[in-house]
N, C-alpha and C positions, 0 to 999 in steps of 0.2 A: 688473468693472463699469464701465465706461465711463461716463461724467455723459452718453454720447448714448442709451445703449440703455439705460441708467434712467431715460432722460424717454421714449422710445419706450414701455417695457416701461406702465409710465405711461396713457399716455395710448389702448394698449390693454388695460390695465387700467380705466378710464375708460372705453368703445369698452363694453365684456362687458358692464358695472357697469349699462349701461340697460337693454342687453337679458336680462343673468341675472345678478341683484345674488349670489346661491350660486356661482357658479364664477366671482366680480370676487372674490373672496373665495378663494378658495379659492386662487385666482394668487396672488393677494398677501402667503398664510400662509405656501404655499409656495418661493414668492422670497421671504422671510427668513427661512426655514431654510436656504436657497442660503445667501443672504448668513450666515450664522452659520459655516455650517461652510469656506465658504470663507475668513471668518477667523480659525478655529480653525486651520486651517492654516497660515498666513501667522505665529499665534504661534510657531508648530511650528517655522517654518522660520527665524524673528525671530534673532540671536544674540541670546541673555540673559546677566549675567551670572551667574557658576555659583552663587552663593549663592540664587540666584532658581528654579532650573529644578524642574522638583518630578519628585523617582525614588524609587527604591522604597527610598533611602535617608528623606526627606525629605519625605511622603506626607504623614507623620505634621503635620509642622510648618504649623500654621498661627496664623503672631501674629491676632490680631482688633487693628486698627489703625486706633485712637479718638482721641480727645478729649484730651489733654497733660490736663486737668482732671480729665476726665473719671476718667483710667489713676490719677492721683494722691489723690484722693477714694475710690481703690478701694479704694487698696492701702496709704497710708501710714499709719489706722490700723490697724492688724491687722503691719505692717513696725515701726511704732512700739512697742508692744509689746513687740512680740521681741525688741530690739535692748537694749531695758532691761532685761528678763528677761537676759539673756547678757552685760550689762555688767553688770549685780548675779552673778550665777553661777559666771562664767566669766571664770576670769583671765584672759583673754589681750585677750581684749576692753576687760578695766577698767584694763588694763593699755594701750593702746593710744591709751582715749582720755585717758588723764592724761600722756603722752605727749605730745598731738595740742597739751593744753590750756598743759603749759610749753613746748613751744619755739614755737609762736606765739603766745602771749602770757605768756611767759617774772610776771616780776610785770607789765606793765601799758609805756604805752605811754607814755613820761617827755614832757610837757610845757611844748618849750619854747618860748618869744615871741621878736620879735627890732622893734624899732621904732627905727629910727634917727631921730638928727636935729636942724637943719635945718642943718648943718652939714655929715651925709648918713652922722656918727659911730653906731655902739649912740647910744641914750641908758640907760643901766646902768642907773640909777633906773628911772625907767617899767620894763622889764623885767621889775626886780626883783619892783615892783609887780604886776606883771598873773599874773605865776609862784608870787606866791603868796597869790593872790586864787584862779588855779585850783588851788591843793591847799590850802587853807580848801572852796572846796565839793565836791572830790572829797570832804575829810572825810563830806557831808556829805551827798552823791551820790544816793542809795538813799533811794527815800521810804517802806519802812518802820524805816532813819534805822537800822536794822545793820548793814550791808555799806561796804565802800570805794570807788568807784571803778573800783577795781582788780580788787575780787570782783565785780562785774556784771559786768565786762569778762571775766574767766572763765567765770562761770555761762553768759552769753553767747552764749560759744565752744562750751560743754560741751552743749550748750540748740542748738545750728546743729548739733554733730556727734550727738544721736543721735534729731535727732526732721525733724532736714535745713531749721533753722529757724529765725528765735533772734525776741524778739519784745521794743523797748519800745517803753513808753508813757509820754513825755512830760506830768510832772503841774505843778500848782505850788502846795500844798500852805501852810497861812498856821497853819509850826511857833514859837512865836517865839524869840527870837535865833539863830533862821535865818543865816547870813550871806545866799542869793540863794537869793529865795520861788524855787526851780527844784529838782523832780528827779526824777530818772527811778525807772521799776516794767518788772519786766520780768515781762511773762505767761509761761504756762505752753502749748503753742503746742492741748494737749486745749480751751484755753478760744474758741479759735471755730467758732461753732455754726453749726449746716447751719439751724437754725429761722427764720429767718429767707429764705433761698433762695428768691428767685426769678427766673430763668433763660431763656431759649428754649437751643437747641439752636446750635450753632457757635457763633463766638467775633469777631469783628473782623465789625460790619455796617453799609459803610461805606452804606447808606440807611437808618441810624440817624437817626434826629430828631436834636438839638443838646439834650443836658441828657436825653438814655433811658437809663439805666442798669437792672442789675441784680446781682448779688448769688446769685455761687458758690462753696459754702464757709465763709460765712459772711465776706465779703470782698466788697463793693462800687465795683465799677466803669462805666463809661461805658463803651457800649455800639458809639461810633463810634468812640472811638481808643481803652479800656479803661486806662487812666486811671484809677487806685485811689482812689477816693473816702473811705473806711469803713471800719472794721470792724464785727463783730459777734460780740461777747463771755458768755458764761454759767457758770462756776466751774462741770465738770460733778458737781466729787464734793457740794458743796450747791445744788443746783440757783439757784432764782432767778432773776428776768428777765433773759435779754442786753438787755445796753444795751451803747450807739454810739456807739463813738470815731470823731471824723475822720481822717483815712491825715494829715493836717496833724503832728497829736501823732505819731502811730505812727513809731515806728522798724523793717523790716517789715526783717527781712533774707538771704535763702538765693542757693543755684545757679541759675540760669535754666541750663536744660538746653534749654528749646521757649519758642518765641516767645508771650504770650500762656500764658503760665503761671502760676502764681496763689497758689500754696504752693509748699512745699518738700520736696526727697525725700532722707530718713537717706544719711546720706553714706554707713552703711556696711552697707547694702542688698545689692549684689550678690556681698557676705559669708553673708550670713544661713542660708542653705545650710552652707555650710561652716563656721561656727563651731561650729551646732548640730552638726550633723555628726561634728568632733570633739571635744566636748564630748562627745558621745553612744559615741562610738570607745573613747578614753581609759576613760571611765566605764565600758564592756563589760570592755574588759580590764584594768584592773586590778580587778574584781571574778575573774573569770577565773581571775588570776594570784593571787590571795586566797585561791582555794578551792583550789590544784590547793597551792598553800603547806601546805595543814588538816593533809591529809591524809598522814604516812610510805610509809605502805604499804595497804595491800592482801589479801586473802586471799578462794583459791580455793577455791573450798569441793565437793565431792564428793561430799556430800546436795544437790539444786537442794529434793530436796520439801519437807524442814524449812529450808531459805532461805525458801520458799514460806509456810510459817504460822507463820511471824515467832519458827523459833527464835532469837535470839542481834541478835534485831534491840532499840537502845540506849535504858534510854523513859526515866525522868523520879519523881520518890517523885510525882508521880501518874499514872504510868504511859501516858504523853505521852512518844509519838517526840524524842526530840531532835534538834532541826533548828537549835541554832548550834551552827560547830564547831570545839574550840578547838585549835592547832595543833597540826605533830607526834602527829597522831592514829595510832595502831594496834589493830585491828580486828580482838579474836580472838576465833571462832568457833569452831567445836564442832569436836573431836579425826579430824586426819586431813586439815585446810585444809593450808594449803600459802601459804606468806608469801613477800609479792612486796614490794620493796622501792621507787616510783616516784621518777617524773623529772618535774620541770618545767621548760619547754622557754620557759618563756613571760616574758616579751614574746619573741617569735621574734625572726632578722635583719633580718627587715625589718620592723618597727616600729617604729624610729627612724631612720633614712632617706621612710618611708609620712612622721611625721606631720612630720617636716621639711617634705619637699613639702607638706603641707596650711599650713602654719605659713607656708610662702613664698606657694601664694596668697592667707593670712589678709594678710597684709601686703603685698602688693599692692589688694588691696581696700580696705586703713585705710590705705594712705600710709606708715604708717609700716615703716621699716625695717627686717628678721626677727633681728636684732642688737635692736639695743631692747624689740619686741618682746617677742625670749623672754629675753630677758638672755644672752643666748650668744654668746660672742666669742672661739671661740678658735676660730673663724675672719679672723681679723682681723691684719694688722701697721698699722702704722703707713701709713702707703697711703692702705689702700681705708675705716681708719678715717677720715681724713681727709676722702669720699664722705661716708660716713655722717655 
């Protein structure tokens, strides 16, 4: 419908409404329905990206488009718990995080100073004093007095991989004989508390009053600009009242994936399901192979009635059925029974290629080369090893 036709229809509706209001409402209703049908037909004719079309294969695929902070806030607690459990129990993820920390941090970033004197040459004495001072401070950089600065770096990187973020709080402890009254303290991501959250729907509000603030997932920020102004922390293990720390004393590091994102997403999030499935598959295959290896032979009986009555069932001293099996068992039952040696084909021929495929997918999600993730260097040569 053109603009002129729409104006004429509105004029007619208004005229009809003076005489018959009910009739005018019905006219508007039917015109609105006709407009929707026209819009739907237009959308069907429109050229869409293939990934946006709905057909019999994608009909049930309808992800929710939501605010990034709502998605992160709802997903990360469970993601962090599952990733930590897999890192504890699944060897490949435990290996992956160690490789990432070793290759990104190593023994730590070496501080190097550059000072020029008035003649434009390097002042070696001043450089030596500054570098010595930094090294002395690194020895006592941790607020708890237990960790070296390089150890803090490794732990911060580990936190970033596990939790998707790391939090360093600047402290100024008055410790006797300390070189500099300045230290860093690592906070766990779980310590950010939502108990003081107060926010409205949406993100940045260009109409917000200057200085207006909101708090989401324990992070306080300006409503107008999104600038973070403070953090609320509470130890979930021991309770206590939440503590507010100004943003100028907090180093909060994470990978930003979308604008206005306040918290990080665990690095291994895309590989959680793959790692868990692979772990379960390996357990099931190992259990199946162990059970298959326990039986050396099976006995076929011509007396199913006696079998049903329990004749020949092995029991222990307390007359209970034996459930644990030893290796190479041969079951002797009744006279006339036929013994057939068993053969196990586990793991099958497809086991190794399938596991390698899953490990390759896991390598992609963890950003760790397959060879370093698995310790399998059989396919490497000098050229490919340089790439790894």
